[in-house]
C-alpha positions in Angstrom: -59.4 76.9 -228.8 -61.7 76.9 -231.8 -61.5 79.9 -234.5 -63.8 83.0 -233.2 -66.5 83.6 -235.9 -66.0 86.8 -237.9 -67.0 90.1 -236.4 -70.4 90.9 -237.0 -71.7 87.3 -237.4 -75.0 86.5 -235.7 -73.4 83.6 -233.3 -75.9 82.8 -230.7 -79.5 82.9 -229.4 -80.6 83.0 -226.2 -84.0 82.9 -224.4 -84.9 84.5 -220.9 -88.0 82.8 -219.6 -89.9 82.7 -216.4 -90.4 78.6 -216.8 -87.2 77.2 -217.7 -88.5 73.6 -217.3 -91.6 74.3 -219.5 -89.5 76.1 -222.3 -86.9 73.0 -222.2 -89.7 70.6 -222.8 -91.4 72.7 -225.5 -88.3 73.3 -227.4 -86.9 69.9 -227.0 -90.4 68.4 -228.5 -90.5 71.2 -231.2 -87.1 71.6 -232.6 -85.4 68.2 -231.4 -83.0 70.1 -228.5 -81.0 68.3 -225.8 -79.3 70.2 -223.0 -76.2 70.6 -221.1 -75.2 73.0 -218.4 -74.2 76.5 -219.0 -71.7 78.6 -217.1 -72.7 78.9 -213.6 -72.5 82.5 -213.3 -75.3 83.0 -215.4 -77.7 81.4 -213.0 -80.1 78.7 -214.1 -78.7 78.6 -217.6 -78.5 75.6 -220.2 -77.3 75.1 -223.7 -79.5 73.4 -226.4 -77.7 71.3 -228.6 -78.6 69.4 -231.8 -76.5 66.1 -232.2 -74.1 67.4 -229.6 -73.2 70.8 -231.2 -74.6 74.0 -229.1 -77.4 76.0 -231.0 -79.0 78.3 -228.2 -79.1 78.9 -224.6 -82.0 78.9 -221.8 -82.0 80.9 -218.8 -84.2 82.4 -216.1 -84.9 86.2 -216.0 -84.6 87.6 -212.5 -85.7 91.1 -213.2 -89.4 91.5 -212.3 -91.7 92.1 -215.4 -88.9 91.5 -217.7 -90.6 90.1 -220.9 -90.0 86.6 -222.1 -88.1 86.9 -225.2 -85.3 85.4 -227.4 -81.9 87.8 -227.9 -79.8 87.5 -231.0 -76.2 87.8 -230.4 -73.2 89.0 -232.7 -69.8 88.0 -232.8 -67.2 90.6 -231.9 -63.2 90.6 -231.6 -63.5 92.9 -228.3 -66.7 93.1 -226.2 -65.4 95.9 -224.1 -64.4 98.0 -227.1 -68.0 97.2 -228.9 -69.6 98.1 -225.7 -68.3 101.5 -225.7 -69.1 101.9 -229.4 -72.7 101.2 -228.3 -72.6 104.0 -225.9 -70.9 106.4 -228.0 -73.5 105.8 -230.9 -76.5 106.4 -228.7 -77.4 103.0 -227.7 -77.2 101.4 -224.1 -75.4 98.6 -222.3 -77.6 96.9 -219.8 -75.4 93.9 -218.8 -71.7 93.5 -218.7 -69.3 93.0 -220.5 -68.9 90.1 -218.2 -66.8 87.0 -218.3 -69.0 83.9 -218.7 -66.2 81.4 -217.2 -63.9 80.3 -219.9 -66.6 80.4 -222.8 -66.3 83.7 -223.6 -67.2 87.4 -222.6 -70.7 88.7 -223.3 -72.6 91.8 -223.2 -76.5 92.7 -223.5 -77.2 96.1 -225.3 -79.9 98.0 -227.1 -79.7 100.2 -230.2 -80.8 103.7 -230.6 -84.5 102.6 -230.9 -84.2 100.3 -227.9 -84.0 96.9 -230.0 -82.1 94.4 -227.5 -79.1 92.5 -229.1 -76.0 90.8 -227.4 -72.3 90.8 -228.0 -70.4 87.6 -227.7 -66.5 87.4 -227.7 -65.8 83.8 -227.9 -63.1 82.0 -226.2 -63.6 78.2 -225.4 -67.4 78.6 -226.7 -67.6 80.5 -230.1 -71.0 80.5 -230.6 -73.0 79.2 -233.5 -73.0 80.3 -237.0 -76.5 80.5 -238.7 -76.7 77.5 -240.8 -79.3 75.2 -242.6 -79.9 72.3 -240.1 -83.4 71.7 -238.9 -83.8 73.0 -235.3 -80.9 75.3 -235.8 -81.1 79.3 -236.1 -81.5 80.1 -239.4 -81.9 83.9 -239.7 -82.4 87.1 -237.6 -83.8 90.4 -238.8 -84.4 93.5 -236.9 -87.9 95.2 -237.0 -87.7 99.0 -236.6 -89.2 102.1 -237.4 -86.2 103.7 -238.2 -84.1 101.8 -240.8 -81.8 104.8 -241.4 -80.9 105.0 -237.6 -80.5 101.3 -237.7 -78.0 101.1 -240.5 -75.9 104.0 -239.4 -75.7 102.3 -235.5 -74.9 98.6 -236.8 -72.4 100.0 -239.6 -70.4 101.7 -236.8 -70.9 99.2 -233.9 -70.1 96.1 -235.8 -67.8 97.7 -238.1 -69.7 95.8 -241.3 -71.3 97.3 -244.3 -75.1 97.4 -244.8 -76.6 96.6 -248.1 -79.7 99.0 -248.4 -82.9 97.7 -250.3 -86.3 98.8 -250.2 -87.8 95.5 -248.8 -85.1 94.4 -246.5 -81.6 95.9 -246.0 -79.0 93.2 -245.1 -75.8 93.2 -242.8 -72.8 91.7 -244.6 -69.9 89.7 -243.5 -67.2 89.4 -246.1 -70.0 90.2 -248.5 -72.1 87.7 -247.4 -75.9 88.4 -245.7 -75.8 87.5 -242.2 -78.9 89.5 -240.8 -81.6 91.8 -242.1 -82.9 95.1 -241.1 -86.8 95.6 -242.0 -88.9 99.0 -241.7 -92.0 98.5 -239.6 -93.8 101.8 -239.0 -96.5 100.0 -236.9 -95.3 97.2 -234.4 -98.5 96.6 -232.8 -97.6 97.7 -229.3 -94.2 95.9 -229.4 -90.6 97.8 -229.1 -88.5 97.4 -232.1 -86.8 93.9 -231.9 -84.7 91.5 -233.2 -86.4 88.3 -234.5 -84.9 84.8 -234.5 -86.0 82.2 -237.0 -85.3 78.6 -236.4 -84.8 76.3 -239.6 -87.5 73.6 -239.9 -88.4 70.9 -242.8 -92.1 72.1 -242.6 -93.3 75.3 -241.5 -97.1 74.2 -241.6 -96.6 71.2 -239.4 -94.3 72.8 -236.9 -96.9 75.4 -236.3 -99.3 72.9 -235.9 -97.0 70.9 -233.6 -96.6 73.9 -231.7 -100.1 74.7 -230.8 -100.4 71.1 -229.6 -97.5 71.5 -227.3 -99.3 74.6 -225.7 -97.9 77.5 -228.1 -99.6 79.8 -230.1 -99.5 80.8 -233.8 -99.2 84.6 -234.1 -98.8 84.9 -237.9 -100.0 81.7 -240.0 -97.5 79.9 -242.2 -97.0 82.1 -245.5 -94.4 82.4 -248.3 -91.8 84.8 -248.0 -88.6 85.7 -250.0 -86.5 83.4 -247.7 -88.9 80.4 -247.7 -92.0 79.6 -246.2 -92.5 80.9 -242.6 -94.6 81.3 -239.3 -94.3 83.4 -236.5 -95.1 81.5 -233.1 -95.0 81.9 -229.4 -94.1 79.5 -227.0 -96.1 78.8 -223.8 -94.5 80.9 -221.8 -94.9 83.9 -224.4 -91.6 83.8 -225.9 -92.1 85.0 -229.7 -89.9 83.2 -232.5 -90.2 82.3 -236.1 -89.6 79.0 -238.2 -88.3 79.2 -241.6 -88.7 76.1 -243.8 -85.5 74.7 -245.5 -85.6 74.8 -249.3 
């Protein structure tokens, strides 16, 4: 068994889509992913890999009207206990906690503002810590109109401190920033949400390539404090960001 990632570490991202075959083809071409089967009780679900290492999950949404979306998961030592904390702190638990075969134990929850996130208690599958490899998860950040409420919620639920700042507060694990919390008064019709970023070598070229594959550019490539980034949509409507490696 691999060592479990530290509590509060973003460890996995998963897409629920209404066209699994189309999503697989899009991300394979855009980010270089290959696929292997995932846990059977999660339905039609595959794990995306880079050079044999798992980086993301893709599955089919069975809920009518459920939006196509990426979900960020956080490593926890005890998914059942953390799910109880979510409820006690004013959030909701929509799925689980449930056992994903021998891979681990998971739950899908929402914070006090309705932003959806996952909990993962890794066993045989510990997930993947955000890293700099092209095609892999690079960063995740929460967009919310209530940063104070979000900071209090995640500090209590994940038992990790948050460093407050005017532009972006950051969740810390052993003193290292692992995720951001950003204030957005206007979310343009979207609910508060965790935004997934994937590492790429060239944000501009990746954005153009996404359009060629049937995706859309939601926010043109631009420079940020973390590097050059772009906000994109896959052909099925799943929103994600790409972040250029420095």
